[in-house]
N, C-alpha and C positions, 0 to 999 in steps of 0.2 A: 415342285408346285403341284397342287391337286386342283380338281375342278371346284372344290369347295373353298379354295383360297379367295380372299377378297379381291375385287377388281379395282385397280388403280388406272386412271386415265391420265395420259400425258398429252398435252396439246402443243405441238411444235417439235420437229425432229432436227433441231440444231444441236450444238454441243451441250447446252444446258438441259434441254429436254431429254436427249439420249443418255446423259449421265444420270439424270433422275430416274429414267427407266431402268438403267442397269442396277442402281441401288435397290429399287423396289423389287425387281425380279430376283436379285440375289437374296433379298429378305424373305422371299416366298410368295409375293403377290402375283396375281395374274395382271399382266400389264398390257394395255392397249395404247399405242402411240398414234395419234391422228395428226396428219401433216397436210397443209394446204397445197403444196407443190406436188409435182409428179414424181419427185425423187427426194430423198432425205439429204440433209447436210449441204444444201446448195451453196450457202454463203461460206461454209467451211472450205469447200472445194475451191472457191474463188480465192479465199485467203491463202490457200495452198499454192497458188500460182506465184506468190512472192516468197515461197519457201516454207510456209506454215510455221511461223514463229509462235511456238506453243506457250512459252513462259520465259522467265528471266531469272538470273541468278543473283539479283540484287539482295542485299541483307534485308531482313524482314521490315525493319522500320522504314528504310528507303523505299522498299517495294510498296508498302501500304500508302506511303505519301503520294504515290502516283494517282491515287483515287481522289485526291483533293477533299472536297467537303463530304464525300461519301465514305471516306476511309474508316471512320468509326463504325458505321453500319456494316461495311463489308468485312471488317477485320475478323470477326469470329468465323465466318465461312472460309476465308482464305487461310486462316491459321489451322482450321480443321482439315482442309485439303490444300496444303501449301504446294509451291512449285516442286518440291522433292517428291510429293505424292503423285502429282500429275506426271512427272517424269517416269516414275516407277510404273504407273498405270500404263503409259504408252509403251514402255519397254515390255510390259506383260502381254501386249498385243503383237509383239514381234517387231516393234519399230526401234531400230538403233538410232540413238540421238547423239548430237554433239553440241558443244557450247561454242558459240562464235566469239570473236575477239571482243565484242561489245557486251558479252554476258548473255546474249540471247540464246535460247535453246531451240534447235531445229531437228527434224528427222534427217537422217543422212540422205534419204532420197529426195529431200527438199520439195515434197508435195504431200497433199492430204489424202489422195485417193487410196494408197495402200492402208493407211490407218483406218479410214472410214470403212473400207471393205472388211478388214479384220474385226472391227467393232460391230458392224452389222451382223456378221456371222456369229459372234459371241452372243449378241442379243437374241438372235434367232435360236441359238442352242439353249438359251435360258427360257425360251417360250414366249418372248416378247412378240406381240402382233403389231405389225405396222400397216396402217391404212392410209393410203395416199389420196390426194385430191379431195380432202375433207376440209372445208372452210367452216370454222366455228361461227355460228350466227346467233347464239344466245341459249336460252333455256326454255324447256317446255313448262307449262303451268305446274306440273308435278315436280319440277326441279331437275329433270334429266337434261343432259347436254345435247344441244341441237346443232346438226351440221348440214351444210349444203354439199351434195355429192353429185357426180355425173348421173347417178341412178335416181336422184331425188332426195328429199329430206331424210335424215337419219338421226335417230335418238339413241343416246348411250347413257345408261344409268350406272354411275360409278360411286364407290364408297369413299374415294378420295381422288383429288385431281391436282396435277401440277401443270401450271400454265407457263410456257416458255416460248412465247410467240414473237420474241424479238422486238426491236425498236421500230424505226421508220426509215432507215437508210437502205439503199439498194433494194427497193420494193420488188423489182423484177425477180429477185431471188427468194422472195417469201415474206420478209417482215415489212408490212405496209402500214402498221399502226392502226388498222381499222378496229382493233379490239378496244381502243380507248373509248369509243362511243358506247360499247356494251357495258364497260365498267363504270363510266361516268353516269350512265342511266341508273346504276345502283348506288350512286352517291359518292363513288370513290374519288379522291383528290388526285389529280394527274397534272404533272408539270408538262406543258406543251413541248413537243419535240423540236430540237434545233440541230443543225449540222455540227457534228464533232469529228475530229480527225479529218478536217476538211481544209481545202485551200480558201484563199480570199482574193477578191478581185483587186487588180492594180491597173491603173490607166497607163499602161506602157505606151511609149511612142511606137508607132507602127513599125518602124525599121528595127527597133529593139526586139519587139515581139516576133517579127518574121525571122530574125536571125537566131534568137536564143530560145524559142519555145521548145521545150523538151530537154533543155540543158540542165544538168545537175549543178548545184552550188555546194561544193564540198568543204567540209571542215570549217564551218563558220560558227560564230556565236550570234544569237539574235535575242534582242531584249524588247519587252513591251512593259513599260512602267518598271516596277521593281522585279519583274520576272525575267529571268535570263536562262537560256539553254544553249548547249553546244550540240551541233549535229549537222545535218544536211537539209537542203531544200531543193526544190525543183521549179524552174521557170515554166509557167504555163502561158499560153497565148493570152489568156484572160486574167492572169494573176500569178500567184505564188503558192506552192503547196509543199508537202514533204514532212519528214519526221520532226524537224525543229519547229516548223509552223504548227503542226498538230499539237505538240507539247505546249505551245503557247496559246492554244485555242481558247481556253477559259479566260485568260487575261485579255486577249484581243476582243472576244465577244463582250466582255464587261465594259471595255472602252467604247465599243460600238453601240452599246445600250445607252450611253450617255450622249453620244454625238454621231454624226453621219459617217465619220471616218475614224480610223485608228492609226497610230504611228508606231512603227517598229524601228529599231536601230540595228544595223548589221555591222559586225566586226568581221572584216574579210580576212584578217590574219590574227585570230585570237591566240595563236601559239607564240606570238611575239609581243613584247611590250612596246609601248609607243616609242621609247627611246631606241630600242633595238631595231625597230623597223625604220625609224628616221636615219639611224646610222647606216643601214644598208642602202637606203635611197640617196644618201649623201655621197656615195661612191661615184667617181667620175663616170659619166655616160658617153663621153666622146661624141661620136656622130650618131649615136642611136637615138631614135625617136623616143618621146616620153612613154608611149605605149610599150615599146620594146624594153625600155628601162624598167618599167613596172613589172614586166614579165620576168626579166632576167634578175634584177636586183630585189624586187619585191615579191616574186613568186606568185603573181596574180594571173589566173587564167583569163581568157578573153571576156567571159561573162562577168567576172569580178571587176575587171577594168572598166567595162561598160557601165556597171552599176555605180561605180565611183564617179564616173562622168555625169550620170543622170542626176546626181545630187545637186547639180547647178554649178555655176562658175565660181572660181575662187576669188576672194576679195584681195585686192592689193596686187602684189607682184606675181609674176609668172610662177605657178606652182613648181615648175621644174627647178627653180632656183631657191625653193623653200622646202627642203625635205621634211622638216618637222610638220609644216602645215599639210603637206601631202600625206604623211603618215597618219596625221589626225583624221583626215578625210577617210582614208582607207579603213580606219578602225572605228568609224562612227558614221555610217551611211544611213541617212533617214529614208524611210519608205512609207508612203501613205497607202493604207489598205481600205478598201471598201467592204461591202457585204461579203459574207461567206458564200462559197459556191452552193448551188442548190442541194437541199437535203438528200435528194435522190442520188446524188453523186458522192455523198460523204461516205467514208469508210464505216462510221458508226454514228450514233445519235446521242445527244444529251437529252435529259428529260425522261418522263415515264411515270409509273406508279410511285407515289411518294412513300417514303419510308414510314411515315406516320400511319399509313394504312395497314402495316404489317406488324405481326408479333416478332419477337426475336427468332422464331422458328420459320420465318418466311410464310407464315399463314396469314391470309387476309382477315382482318377483324370483322369485316362485313359478311364474309362468306366462309363460315367454319368448314374445315376440311378441304379448302382450296389454297394451294401454295403457289408461290411465284418464284421465277428464277430468270437469270440472264438479263438481256438488254431491255426487257419490259420494265425493269426497275430504274429509279432515278439516280443513275450514276454514269460516269464517263471515265475514260482513261486514255492515255496516249498509246500509240502503237509501240511494240517492243515486247509483246508477250503478256502485257497486263490485261488487255481486253479478253483474250481467250482464257487466261487463268481465272478471272472473275466469273466468266460464264460457266466454266467447268465447276468451280468451287460453289457457286450459288445453286447450280443444278444438283450437286452432291448434297448440299445442305437441305434443299427442299425435298429431295428424295428420301433422305434419312428421316426428316420430320414427318413426311407423309407415311412412311413405313410404320413409325411409332404410333401414328394416329390410327392405323389399321391394326394395332396390337402385335406388330411384327418386330423382329430384332434386325436392324440394319447391319450389314457387314462392317467389320472393323478395318479390313484391309482389302484394297482393290488392286494391289500390285500383282497378286497371283491370279491365274485363271480360275474361274469358278469351279468349285468341286461339287460333288453330288449334293452336299448339304445346302449349298447356296440356292438350289432350285426346289427345295422342299418347303412345304407349308409350315412356317414357324409359329403360326397362331396358336395360342393356348387352347 
């Protein structure tokens, strides 16, 4: 890179923004990253507390289906920077990865900090400048980008910009959604944010909540309307959350949009057919209590037994004498959900800048030379590696498009460490 290289501004130092910055720097641009928080990658580090699930090994068609209505819009970016490319990129930073039994991909160290440190060092070596405590507040009359800083207002004139300011979940980590007002003032269409990968309220009996709050509900199947997923959930004092609930989030929210509550159905033994479970429960129980029989013959943990009891009394004869009815209850437990947990507590958010505002290159039609990436865009995905994959992939796509806008040639391969050519000015 030379002093005559064009300046690219990246706003937001999360995965999408930093990936765009790396692409631009490797292409030969001078890159300035402005971040509102006091340190970069805050949300990435928090995600790393759960092991940093980078991506997933699902086949492409199934992988893309996880993005629901946004799958078609996200597909080009994910195909251009697929899970295999993300895995090779992370390994190029010295991170050894492994694939879990569920197909999820993690660093062996099961945390984000080593990857982030190595990445920031690479970006520094590429000449990327990181300015912290910079809140974007709009534009000057001349079109420069305006920031609020501890030292006072700051103006930055850039030849291209990538915005990766995040959605509106976990605002204490950076993404507070305040940017929506700035873009709405320009006429941009924005879908209001709502909680995604969030739990939902349940009016638990007090004794149930006191006993089981924080208890996992393992290996269950949960359905909402026609949608059904296998996975795990977690009992919260105020409701229920966890991977299976997150995956059903769009279906649950759609039902809540029509009425005040939504109903889900829990199959507490999805690994057994109704007949097989009834046969087990028909075994003589001798002097064992029904609860002990459900544990021994039915394989139900205490929280599962309690959920089955919460469904209400059985009609007719004692369920202990009707194993088929008992099995049917265990495999179809209704649960009424209320509103989602607050957006501030959600892992991610649904909503954002609508796809109609963007060209296929992630450039906004209203602001030429301005590109968007990450959770600012109107998409959502369940946990399992799909969230981070789309953030990295859209960051790469926006970075490539911004580099081309500047007349530079973006790198074809991110798996290898940058060589001397990556940091040269490629402008004609």
